[in-house]
N, C-alpha and C positions, 0 to 999 in steps of 0.2 A: 601591132596596131600602127596604122599610118595616120598621121595628123597633118592636115593642110591648114595653114593660117595665111592670112592676107592682110596687108597693111591698108587696104581700102583706099586705093588711089593716093598712097603716101600720106594719109591723114593720121597714121599712128606710127609710133617709134617701136620697132620690133628688133631687139638685139638678139638675132637668131643664134649666134654662137653661145651667148650666155644662157639663153633658154635651153639649148641643147645640153649644155653642161649640167644645168640644174635638174633637168628631167632624167639625164643619165645617172645622176647621183641619187635619185628618188626610187626606193624599192617599188617595183611593180609598174613604174611609169616607162614610157617609150619616147625616145627622141626621133624616131623614124619620121621623116618628112618635114621636120621643123626647119632644117637648113635650107629647104627650097624657098626661094624668094618669089613672092606673088604680090601683085598690086591690084590686079583686076581679074581675080580668079573666076568671077561670075560672068565675065565678058570675053575679052581678047585671050585670056589665058585658060579658058575653059577646057581645051584639050588636055591640060595637065590633070584636071579633075577626072576627065574621062579615062586617062591612062591609069590613074589610081583606082578608079571604079572597076577596071578590068583586071587589076592585079590579084584580086581574090582576097586581099588582106582586109581585116576590119578597118573601116574608114570613119574618121572623125573630122568634121569640118568646123573651123572656128568662125562661123557666120550663120546667124539665124534668119537674117533678112531675106536671103535668097534661097532658103531651104527648098521651097517649092520648085524653083528653077533647077537646082542641082538634082533633085529627085527625078524630074522629067528628063534631064540629060542622061542620068544613069539608066533610065528605062529605054532611052533611044540609042544607047551605046552598045554596039554589037559585041558580044562576048562577055558583057558585064553580068554578074549574077543578079537576080531579081532582089528587090528590097525585102521581100518576104523570106528569101533564102539567106541573105546577108544584109541586115539593116544598116543604113547609113545614119549616123547620129550627128547632131549639130549642137553647138554651144556658143554663147555670146562672149566675145572677147573685146568687142569694140566699145559699146556703151558702158560696160561694167569696168573697164580698165584702161583701154587704149585712148579713148576720148576723154581726156582729163588734162587740167592745166599742168599737173605734175606727171603726165604720161611718160616723160622721158626717164623717170625714176621708177617706173612701174614694172620693171623686168621680174623681180621676185613675185609680185602679185600675178602677173600673166603666167608665169611658170606654174604657180599654185592652181590657177584656174584650169590650165591645160591638164595637169596631173589629176585633178578631181574629175574632170570631164572624161578622162580615159578609164575611170573605174567602171566595172560592169554595172549594168542596171540592177536595182534592188531585186531581191527574190520576189517572185509573183505571190500575190495573196489571194485568198478566197474571194469569190464574187457574190453579189446579191442580185437576184433576178427580178424583173418586172415584166408583166404581160398586159398589154392594153389592146382592147378590141375597138376603142374609139367611142365608147359610151360616155357622153359628156353632159354634165349638168351645168346649165347656165342659170345663174341666180342674179336677180336684179329687177329694175323697173322695166315695164313692158317694151317701150320704144327702143331702149338700148339693147335689151335682150334680143329683140327681133333683128336689130341691125347686126349684132354679132352673129346671130344664126344665119343671116344671109351670106356671111363670109365663111362660115364653117360647115354649112349644111351639105355641101357636096363631098366632104371628107370625113365627117363625124356623124355618129348617131346621136342626135340632140334631144335633150329634155329640158324645157324651159320652166323654171320655177319663178313665177312673177309675183311680186308683192304689191305693185301699184302700176298705174299707167295704162295706156291704150294698147290693144293688140291689133295685129294685122287682120284684114278681112279674110284672107286665104288661110285655111286651116292646114298648114303644110307639115306640122310636126307636133309632137306631144307638148302641150302647154298645161301647166298646173298653176293653181293660184294658192298661195299660202305664205307662211312665215317660216324660214329656216330655223330650226331649233337645235339641231345637232349636226356636226360634221367632223368626221375623223377618218384617218387612213392615209393612203399614199397612192402613187401612180398605179392604176390597175386594181385598187382595192379601197376605194372610198365608200364610206357608209354615211348616208344623209338621212335626217329626219325632219319633218315639217308638219305644221299644224294648219288646218284649213277649217274655217267656220262659216263660209258664205253660203247663202241658199242656192246659188247657181253653181252647178257642177260643170266645169269647163270641158270635161270629157264628153258629156252628153250634149252640150251646147252646139248648135249648128251655125251660130252667128248670123241668124236670119234677120236680127235687129227688131223683131216684132215686140220684144219686151221693152226696148228703148222707146219705141213709138207709143206703147200702151201705158207706160208709167206716168201718172199725172204729176208726180213730184219731181221728175227728172233725176231720180235716185239711181238710174242705170245709164252708163255711158258705154263707149266703145272698148272699155276694159272688161265688159261683160261680167260685172259683179254688182251686187246691190249695196249702195251706200246706206247702211242701216240707220245712220243718224238722220237721214232725210226721209226714209221710208215711213209712211203712216198707215201701213197695213191695208191698203186698198186691195192688194193681191190681184190687180188687173194683169200684172205680168205673168202670174201663174196660169191664168186663163189663156193668155196669148201663147204660152209655151206648152199648152196641153198636149199637143202631138209629140213633141220631143221629150217632155217630162224632165227638163233640165233644172227646173226651179222648184225647190221644196223647202219651205220655211220651217218645217218640222225636223229637218235634218240637223243632227247635233254636230258639235265640233268633232273633227276627225284628226287623228294623228297617223301619219303615213311615213313610210321609209323606203329607201331604195339603195341599190349599189351601183356605183359608177366608176369608170376608169379615170376620168378627168373632171376637173371642176373649174369653171370660169366664174369668178365672183365679181359682179359689177356693182355691189353695194357701196354705200358711203364708207363703211368701216369693214375691215376684213373679218370673215367668219373664223379664220385661223390667224390669230394675232401674234404668233411667235415670230421672232426675228428672222428665223430661217424656216419658211413654210415648206411642206413636203413637196417632193417632185410630183408634177401633175396638177398642182393647185396654182392658179393665177388670180391675183386680185388686181383689178383695173378700176380705180376710182373714177368718178365722173369727169374729173379734169384731165385724165390721161387718155391718149388715143389708144385704140384697140389693136393697131397694126402689129406691134411686136408680139403681143400675147397670141394673136391669131396665127401668126407664122409658127410660133413654137407649138401651139396646140395641134396644128395640122401635121406636124412631124412626129407626134407622140402616138403613133399607132404601130403596134408590132411588139417585138420582144427586145428588152434592153437589159443591161447589167452595169453594175458599178463595183468598185472594190469594196470589200468589207474592211472598213478603215481601222477597226479596233480589235483588240483581244481582251478577254475578261477571264480572270481566275478567281472564282468564288471563294476559294480557301483563303485568299489574301484580303478579301473585302471586309472593311470595318464599318459597314453601314448599319447593321442591326445584329443583335444577339439577345436572346432571352426576352423577347418582346420589347426591347429597348432600342431606341434609335441613337446611333452615334454619328459617324461622318456622313454628311449628305452633300459633300462638295461637288461631286459630278452632277447630281440632280440639279443643284442650284445654278451651275454654270452653263448647262446645255441650252443653247438658244433654239434648238429644233424640237425641244420637249421629247427627245428620243429615249430618255432614261427615266425610269420610274422605280419606286420602291415596290418590291414584290409582295403586295398586300395579300396575295392568295396563300403564301407560305409563311409570312412573317408571324411569329408567335405559335406556329404549328409545331408539333413534335413528331419525331420519328423513333421507331422502336430501336433499342440497342440493348442487347442482352436481356436482362430481366426488367429493365426500366425503359425510360425514354429520355431523349435529349432534344435540344432545339433542332429544327429541321435543317439538314446540312446544306440545302440549296437556297435557304432564305437569304435574300440580299437585294440586289438590284437587277433590273431587266433592261437591257439595251436593245431597242428595236432597230435592226440594221437597215430596214427600208426607210426609216426616218433620219438616220444618221447622215450628216452632210460632210463629215470628215474634217471638222475643225480641229479635233484633237485636244480641245481645252479640258475635257474630262481627264485625259491622261496627265495633263500638266498639273492639275490640282489634286489628283489622287495621291494621298500620302503614303499608301502602302505598295503601290505598283500593281494593284489588282486590275486596273484598267490601263492598257498601254496602247500607244498608237502603232499601227502596223503598216502604214503606207507612206514612207518606208518604216521599217523597224528601227528601234534605237540603235541596234548594232550596225545596220547599214548606214544610217545617218552619221553615227559616230565615226565610222570608217572614212566617210567623206570629209568630215571636219578635221580628223587627224591628218589625212593626206594634204588638205589645204595648208594646215599649219606647219607640218614638217617640211613640205616643199618650199613654202615661203621662207622659213628660217634657213633652210639649206642654201637657198639662193641669195642669202644676205639680207633678207627683209627684217625689219625691226618694228616692234610695237603694233603687232597685227590687231586690227579691230574686226571681229567677225560680225557681219551684218546679215541677220536672218530676216527673210521677207517672204511674203506670199508669192505663189507661182504666177498669179494673174495680176492683181493690182500692184503688188510690190515691184514686179518685173517691169510693169508699164511705167511706174514712177522713176525707176532707175534708168530706163531707156530714155525717157523724156529729159532727164537731167544730163545724160550723156550727149544727146543731140544738141542740147543748149550749149554744152561745153565745147562741142566741135565748132561752133560759130562764135565763141568768145563771150556768150551771154551768161555763162556760169563757169564755176571752177571744176565741176564734175566730181565723180567719186574719187576720193583721195587714194594715193598709191598704197597706203597702209590698210585700207578698208577692203575686206574680202567679202563680197556679196555671196550669199548662198540661198537659193530658192527652195522653199518648202511648199508642200501642198497648201498649208495654211500657217500663218504666223503664230497661231495659238497652240500649235501641236507640239511644241518643244518647251521643256521646262527646266527646272532646277538641276536635274541630273546631268543633262547635256550641257547646260551653261557652265556649271562648275567644272565638268570634265574638260570642256574647251579651255577654260581659264587655266586649269592645271596643265594642259598640254601645250600651253604657250600663247594662247590668245590674250593680248593685253587687256582687251575689253570685249564684251558681248553685247550687241545692240539688237533690238527687235524693231523692225520697221512696220508700223501699223498704218492702215489706210482709213478711209472715210466710211467704209462699209462694215467695220467691225462691230459686233454686238457689244453693248456697254459692259455686260458681264465678262466678256473676254478681256477687255482692257483692264477691268478691275482685277481679274485673276492674274494677268501678266504683271501688273503693278505689284500685287501682293507677293508673288513669287520672286520678283526682282528685289523687293525690299528684304526678303529672307536671304537671298544670295549676297546682297550688299552688306547686310549686317554680319554675315559669316566672315567675309573676306576682310572687312574693317576690323572685326574682333580679332582676327589673326594677324593684324598689323599691316595689311596692304593699304597704301594710301591712294586716294583718288576715287573717281567714280568709274566703276567697272561694268555695271549693268544698268541699262536704261532703255526706255521706250523712245523711239524716234518717230514723232508724228509726221506722216507724209501730208503735210498741208500744202501750201504753195511752194513752188520750186525754189524760191529764194530761201525760204525757211529750211527746207531740206538740205540745200547746198551748204547753208551755214551750220546746221546741226552735225553734218558729217565731218566738219572741221574741228570738232572738239579735241582738246589736248589729250595725250595718252595718260594712263595711270600707272601705278606701280605693279608690275607683273611678277611672275615667279622667276627665281634665279635659274632654275633648271626645269625644262619641260618634262612632263610625265610621259611615260611610254606605255601605260596601260591602255586597254581598249574598252570602249563602252560596252557594258554588259546588257543582256536582255532584261535583267531584273533591275528595277530603278534603284532600290535601296543598296544593292551591291555596287552600282556605279557611284552612288553618292559616297559610300564608305571609301572607295578607292580614291576619289577626288579629295575628300576631306583629309585622308591620311597623307596624301602628297602635299597638299597645301599647308598642313600643319608641320610636316617634316622640313619643308623648304620655305617657311615663313621668313620675313625680314628679321635678321638677327637682332636689330636694335629694339624691336618691339617686345614689350613685356607680355608674357603669356598669362592670360586670366585663367581662373579655374573653370569658368563657364562663360559663354557668350549669350547674353539675353537676345531673344528673337522676337520680332513682332508677333502679336497674337493671331492676326489674320493670315491664314495660309501656312501656319507652322507645321513642319514635317518632323521636327525633333522636339524633345522636351522631357521634363521630369514631372513628378507628382508630389503634391504636399498632402499629407494625411493628418487630420486633426486627431491627435491621440486621445483627447478628452471625449471625442464622439465615437471613435471606431471601436467596434466590439469584435473585430476579427472574424466576422461571419464568412469572409472569403467570397462574397458575391462578386466582388470586383475581379477576383482571379478567374472565376468562371466566365465572366463577360469579356475579358480581354481577348481580342481576336488575333493578336500578334505574339502571344506568350511573353509579353514584357513583364507581366505580373505572374508570380508563382507563389506557392506556399511551401512550407517546410514540414514534411511528414513527421519529423522528430519533435517539433515544438511549435507553438502558435506564433507564426511569423508571416508577414507579407514581404516578399522579396521582389526586387525590381531590376530589370536589365534595360538601361536607358537607350541603348542602341536600337532595341526592338520597338520602342514606343512610337506610335504614329500620331499621337495627340488626337485620337478620334473622339475621346470623351465618353466612351461607353462605360468606363469604370465610374466616372463621375455621375452619369445619369442612373446607373444601376445601384449605387450605394444607398441602402435604406436609411442610413444615418446622416446623409449629406456631409460626409467627412472628407471628401476628396476634391482637390482643386488641381487643374492643369497648370503647368509652369513651362511655357515655351522657352527653350534654351538649347544651346549646344555645349555639352560637357566636354571640356578639353583637358581635364586633369590627367596627369600621368601620360602625357603625349597622346591623349585621345583613347588610350587603352581602357580607362575607367568606364567608358561607355559600354564596353562589352562585358563588364564584370557585374554579376548580380550583387546587389547590396540590400540590406534590411531597411525597409521603410518604416515598419512598425512591428513591434512584438509585445507580447503580454505574458503574464504569469499563467501557467496552465492550472486548471482545476483537476484535482485528483479524486478519483472515485472513492467514496467513503467506505466501500466494501472491499475492493481489491487494490486500491491505491493507484490504479492505472490512470495516466493523464488523459483527459478528454475535454474538449472545449477550453474556454478561458475562464479564469476566475471572475472576471468582470461580467462576461456573458451569462454565467450561471447565476451570479448574484442578482443581475438585472432580471433574469427570468423568475427567480424565486420571489423577488419583490413584487413583480407584476401579477404573479399567481397566488400571492399570499392569502388573498381574500376569497379565492375561488373554492366552491364547495367540493369539487372533485379532487383538489390537491391539498388535503389536510391529513395530518398524522403520517401514517406509513407511506401514503401516496406522495406526500411532500418530500419525504426522505428519499424516495426513489428518484426524484429529480436530480439528486446529488450523485446518482450512480451512473456508470457507463451502461451502454445498451445491453451488454451481456448480463451484467449483474442485475439489471432491472428485471429481466425475464426470469432469472433464477430466483430472485426474491419473491416475485409474484407467485411462482409455482411451488415454492417451499414454505410459504406462509400458511399455516393451518386455518387461520381466520379469514383468509381471502375467499370470497364467494366466487364459485365457478359456474359457468353457463350450463355445465352438465348436471348441476344440482338443482336447476330450476324446473 
């Protein structure tokens, strides 16, 4: 790969020999092209770019500002492969690193940014398709709906659902009168329902205005509906409309529905009130101009696709089991309402052998057409059942690891990884860099390594702790003004978990925090936070596709290389909100060892002992979903969020007995079955029951085999064949 970098008219300090040495020492990185000095590559030195474009090598350019110009130059360069055949990639080296008050010390950071940019693009993911024929429902008051229709009528097939206001005289499109009662769907697949109760049918109305002239109360205006509060039943309008038959006071209220590809909502409050509405839905309140929505709507005719941002493994999901609800973190955090509980299968059973079990696919449903790719569901998912796929954790982990390894190899210290969204976050960092180039700000510090994500909420505890173990002194997440409140809360909860873990292991300082992208001065100051205590030796593991595996690798490294002066606790208490690790407390006075909790546990953290009545627990596997707690009929279980660190963390992987009881032995064969307490409780509850007296009561003390033998060997037992 050939990499071209430019000091942008000598406004950046580029130590090319040092950059070349750092890249040459980084596995997989290339120093080809770094030694070439360029100051105005996009202008006077453009022939150098054209020569590189003709070389046939993979080409990477350290400038995003002039990417359009470079692509045009490549297309006009004779002998250069087309960008479809050999894409040219661009990355930002200027605002993110070069334009800073300490830019002269930024060589390790610039080397890290170059090495990360040289990595191949992430593996492609599946796509989600949309098809729109341009059938658009416009909802709102008459005058504004007509104004919008005038701007859209030549491009879209319009239906107006008007709730009030006057209508145009010309009957140029379908106009319905009513109140929207239901709206659901997405681009190309909206379903709407509305109620209509007015005597005038707008579909039959010719807008001849004879009803308006005939009405003595003035109850009809140019909205062509009867104001029933003013109408006194003269019915002169009915006579005036006799030929058209559009007015019928005997017509009852009607509920209608329709399917549409697009929706323009002009109401005061949005019909779809989620923070992230579906593609194809636009709400434009009265105070907002129509222009932007109109331009977007006109472009939404045809076939479209987007990435399928998530992956879901039902076998790992801790949402529901045995008709009980456990973890609902993904449902609660989704701002697009794209995730729901699978009510159609929850509590249903499926055949297995001679019996039945809970339905194997009962869990959650993620609608890919509604998903907007925030990734917050994967961040809060305790089991890893939901994962972000664009890019995958492994791809993102490789990029983070490359950044940190190159930065350290080039002599960088106290790296702070700054994760930010691809759009708003990049814009904020770009603005800060521009301000720094003119002396109005200090800019992104030399130790801060920005990394763009599709969305800032898409990365969570596993990647953060892995980055810290791999040498990041701190991990910060830059949040913008458009984030959903539940995203900010989820990120704060997960950062509290991460901070509690590293503090408990003895690392001093603030390692994880949200950086609010408010005004530029506040952002500039926030990025100047002092470093914290990091790991003495960077980890070499790679981020795994499975969230829990990555966490275990990171925790093992952090515990093995913790500060020596710190005392190691037996366990680290974790905040309750967002806990991914923890133990259980069982009230021995309440527990009857019915083992309902064992059957409910989705992660096999709870198990029984076939040899004796015991509940065994493997803390490493517990995801703190709470299914055991909600399932327990005796209300004997409580969650205890914590990280067990005893025996160097190995105790987490070892099964231990949480509760055990004395077994009850069959009075006939002495075989153990059940527990002494459970049988005694049953006998006490059934002592007064007429069906369990005498020999029948004695059978309750027998195992299932002996109970059958006793019934058939007792000569006094009445049999159905004797009746």
